[in-house]
N, C-alpha and C positions, 0 to 999 in steps of 0.2 A: 504494500500500500504506500502511496505517495501523497504529499500535499505540497503545492508550490504557490509562490507569490513573487512579486517583484518590488523593488524599491530603487531609489536614486542616490547618487552621490551628492556631496555638498563640499564647498571649499573649506569648511571648518572640520572636516573629518580628519582626525590625526592618527587613529588606530594605535593608540599608545597604552591602553589599559592592560594591566598585567593579568587580570583574573576573569574579565567578562568581555562579551561583545553584545551589541544590541541593535535591533531594527526597530524604528519608531515610525508612527504615522505622522508625527510632526513634520512640518516643512522647514522650520527654522532650527538652527543648531548653533550653540555657543561653543567656544573652545574648551569649556569645562566638561563637555560631553565626550570625553576621550575614548569611551567604550563604543559609542555609536558608529556603526559602519554603513548604515542605510537609512534614508529619510523617505517620507511619503510612501511608506510600506502599505501594500494593499491586501494584507492578510485579513481573514475573516475569523473572528473568535468562534462563532458557532461551527464553522467548518473545521477549525483546528481541534475543537473539543470532540467532534465526531471522529477525526483522524486519531486522536489520542485514545479514545475508547476502542478503536478497531485494532490497536496494537496487541500482539501476542505477549510482548514484553515491553519494557520501557526503553529499549535500546534503539537509537536512531543515528543516521548519518545525515548531516546538514551539508548540502552542496551549494557553493556560491559560484555562479558563472556570470562573468561580464557579458553584456549584450551590446553590440555596436548597432546603433539605431538606423544606420543607412541601409537601404534595401540593396539587394544583390545588384540590381540593374544600375544603381547610381553609385556603387562602390568602386573606388579606384585607389591606386597607391598614392595619389597626391592628397588624399583626405588626411587632415591633421590628426584626427582621432586614431585613424589606422596607423599612421607613422609612430605616434607615441606608444601605442600598444604593441606594435610590431617590434619596436626597439627594446621593449621590456620583456618580450616573450619569444625571442628567437629560439628555435629548436637548435640546440648545439650540434646535432648530428647532420642536419641538412639545411640549416639556415632558413627554414620555412616556418611561418606562423600557421598553426593548425586552426582552422575555423570551420564551423558548420552552419548551414542555413536552418533557421527556425522561424517559421511564419514570416518570411521575407526579411528577417533580421539576421545578422551574423553573430554567432556565439563563439567565443574563444573556447577551444578545447582545454586550455589551461584554466584550471579552476581550483577551488579550495574545498577540501573535505574535512569535516569536523565530526568526530564521534562523541556522543553524549547520551545521557539518560533523561527521558522526558519527565517533567513534573506533572503528575496526573491532576494536580489542583491548580494548574495554570488558569488564570482568569482575567487577563488584561486585554481589552480591545484597543489599546493604544501602543503598548510596548511589548517587545519580545526579547527577553534577556536570556543569554546562554552563559552559564558560569562554569568555571573550572572547579569551584568549591561545592560543598553540599548545602550552602545557604539557599533557602526556599522562601519565596514570597509569591503573591498572586501574579507578579510581573515576570517571575522566573519560568521560562518555557522549558529549560533543560539545565541539568547539573552534571558535574563530573566530566566536563568537556575536555578534550585533549588539546584544545587551542583557545587562546583569547585574542583580542583585537591586535595586540602587538605582534602576534605570531603569524599573521596573514602574510602571504607572499607579497613581495614589494610591488609587483606589477598590478595586483588587485588593489592594494592600498593606494597606489598612485592613481589608478583608474577612478577610485571612489572620491577623489578630491575635486571632481568637476560635477556641477549640478545636473548637467544634461546627460551624464552617464548613468546607465541603468544596469542593474544586476538581477538575475533570476536566482531565487532561493528555493531549493528543492529539499524537502524533508522526507526521508525514506526510512522504513522500518529496517532494522538490522537484527538478524537472527543470531 
């Protein structure tokens, strides 16, 4: 079973927090929010609760994939967004950036995977916090994560510093 949503970058995303990362529905972000890695998130609390109830166990993988908003037909190597991402994501073996088409958008194959355990009592329709610790609140979607904001790969952290940049977040059950 899977649940997915999207959110956007912001110039104040710093990805510096040592124990958490967060997706928020807010569109504004101050520099003090150093765990926030996505704004304007479009997750649905009722759908997330349904997903949580469907899990055989609480173990999940959270996948973060940058989406380049240009369509395939309009995409070219002169695009600044492409250049920035290509420079940060060169495949060392053959110097090619791996990309896939998804509903007319380009998605980098380079992505982040985070393993964690879902909090069955998650109940926030505004924020989704993933923690490395065992601390639980209604904002806590998952605990015991193997990564926090500061551990995201540099290309994704850089990508998230621009408001127009979009990421897809996929939460999958892990047996």
